[in-house]
C-alpha positions in Angstrom: 217.4 131.0 267.9 216.4 130.3 263.7 214.0 133.2 264.0 216.1 135.9 266.0 219.5 135.2 264.1 218.9 137.8 261.3 217.3 140.5 264.2 220.5 140.3 266.4 222.9 140.6 263.7 221.4 143.7 262.0 221.8 144.9 266.5 225.7 144.1 265.5 225.7 145.7 263.0 224.3 149.0 264.0 226.2 148.7 266.9 230.0 147.8 265.6 229.0 150.8 262.9 228.2 153.4 265.5 231.8 154.1 266.2 233.2 154.5 262.9 230.1 157.1 262.7 231.3 158.3 265.4 234.7 159.0 264.4 233.3 160.7 260.7 231.4 162.7 263.1 228.2 161.5 261.5 226.0 161.7 265.3 224.4 164.2 265.5 220.9 164.4 267.5 219.5 163.4 264.7 221.2 160.0 264.2 221.1 159.0 268.1 217.0 159.4 267.5 216.9 157.3 264.4 219.5 154.8 265.9 217.7 154.8 268.9 213.7 153.7 266.7 215.1 151.3 264.2 217.1 149.5 267.2 213.8 149.4 269.7 211.6 148.2 266.5 215.0 145.3 266.5 214.4 144.6 269.6 210.7 144.7 269.6 210.6 142.1 266.5 212.2 140.1 268.8 210.3 140.4 271.7 207.0 139.4 269.9 208.8 136.9 267.6 209.2 135.0 271.8 204.9 135.3 271.8 204.8 134.0 268.4 206.9 130.7 269.4 205.0 130.5 271.9 201.4 130.5 270.7 202.6 128.5 268.0 200.4 125.7 269.0 197.1 127.1 270.9 194.5 126.7 268.9 192.3 129.5 270.1 194.3 132.0 268.3 192.7 134.9 267.4 193.0 135.7 263.4 192.6 139.2 262.0 192.2 141.1 258.0 195.6 142.2 257.2 197.0 143.4 254.0 199.8 141.8 252.3 201.8 145.1 251.5 202.2 146.0 254.9 202.4 142.0 256.6 204.9 141.7 253.4 207.0 144.7 254.1 207.4 143.9 257.9 209.8 141.6 258.0 212.2 142.7 255.4 212.8 145.8 256.8 214.6 144.0 259.3 216.7 142.4 256.1 217.3 144.9 254.0 220.7 146.0 255.5 222.0 143.3 255.8 221.1 142.3 252.3 222.2 145.6 251.5 226.2 144.8 252.5 226.1 141.2 250.9 225.3 142.9 247.5 221.5 141.3 247.4 219.1 143.7 246.4 215.3 142.9 247.4 212.7 144.0 245.2 209.0 144.4 246.6 205.7 144.2 244.3 202.8 143.2 243.4 198.9 143.5 244.3 198.0 144.4 247.3 194.8 142.5 249.2 193.7 142.0 252.4 193.7 137.8 253.7 192.8 137.1 256.6 194.8 135.1 259.4 197.8 135.4 261.7 199.4 137.7 260.5 202.9 137.2 262.8 202.9 133.9 261.5 202.3 134.3 257.6 205.5 137.6 258.7 207.8 134.4 259.7 207.4 132.1 257.1 208.0 135.8 254.2 211.9 135.9 256.7 212.6 132.4 256.9 211.9 131.8 252.8 213.9 135.5 252.0 216.2 133.9 254.3 217.2 131.2 252.7 217.0 132.8 250.1 220.3 134.8 250.8 222.0 131.9 251.9 221.5 130.5 248.4 223.3 133.2 246.9 226.1 133.2 249.7 227.1 129.9 248.9 226.3 129.9 245.3 228.8 132.8 245.7 226.7 135.0 243.6 228.0 138.7 242.9 225.1 140.0 241.9 221.7 138.9 244.4 218.2 139.1 243.8 215.4 137.8 245.5 212.3 139.1 244.6 209.1 139.1 246.6 206.2 139.5 244.4 201.7 139.4 245.3 198.5 139.1 243.2 195.7 137.7 242.6 194.5 135.2 241.0 190.3 135.0 240.9 189.5 134.4 244.1 193.4 133.4 245.2 195.8 135.9 247.2 199.3 134.6 245.9 203.1 135.2 247.3 205.9 134.6 244.7 209.5 134.2 246.5 212.1 133.9 243.6 215.8 134.1 243.5 219.3 133.7 241.3 220.9 131.5 243.4 220.4 128.8 241.0 217.8 126.7 242.2 217.3 123.4 244.1 219.1 120.3 242.5 216.1 117.9 241.5 217.0 115.0 243.6 216.0 117.1 246.7 213.8 119.5 245.5 210.5 116.3 246.9 212.6 116.8 250.4 213.2 120.3 251.0 208.9 120.1 253.6 210.2 117.4 255.3 211.4 118.0 259.2 214.9 117.7 259.8 216.1 117.8 256.4 219.2 120.4 255.6 220.3 121.3 252.3 223.0 123.3 254.2 226.2 122.3 256.2 226.0 121.0 259.5 226.0 123.8 262.3 223.9 126.2 259.6 220.8 124.6 259.8 217.9 123.2 261.6 215.7 121.7 259.2 212.6 122.9 260.7 211.9 126.3 259.4 210.2 125.2 256.0 208.9 122.1 257.7 207.1 124.7 260.2 206.0 127.7 257.4 204.6 124.5 255.3 202.6 124.0 258.6 202.0 127.7 259.0 200.6 127.9 255.5 198.6 124.7 255.5 196.8 123.8 258.8 197.4 127.4 260.1 195.9 129.7 256.9 194.4 127.0 254.8 196.5 127.7 252.0 199.3 126.3 250.0 202.6 126.3 249.6 204.9 125.1 247.5 208.7 125.3 245.4 209.7 124.9 241.8 212.9 125.6 239.9 211.8 128.5 237.0 
């Protein structure tokens, strides 16, 4: 449910706008082709999410080489239209590098963290929201930094954000498993490290 909410929102927005675009005379063959292609990408992503979740606890998963920029771009392209509507700028920059691991699981982590940033920007009523995703190479390590201008996490709870079922969101809006599962993916499935700091 958590991972489906974004593509469902994007599909809903596209469906709502088609009536306005029809009334404004914007619909032609090119529009229909793009509309169909974009929506099929979202549906395909949702379908893949089912497989990812089903496979999450399997031990025989096949790891593969993939480029970090491609891995970052796929989930964020789903969020771009929603962020634009909310006046949130999303910048992606930095070094490209190759990782060996489970690309789809890493994409879920990126999507989850960027979603959390978006929710914090909305909750804190930030007028010009900014989310930055920066990749860099340090020695033999690849690092992905995701930061926002939502104001940070209070010092008294920052050490708890990776606990299962702990959420800072109001009741009904957060499950408290997103960051817990993200940490499991990075640290147990990918031999990496996931941490949080206020800057």
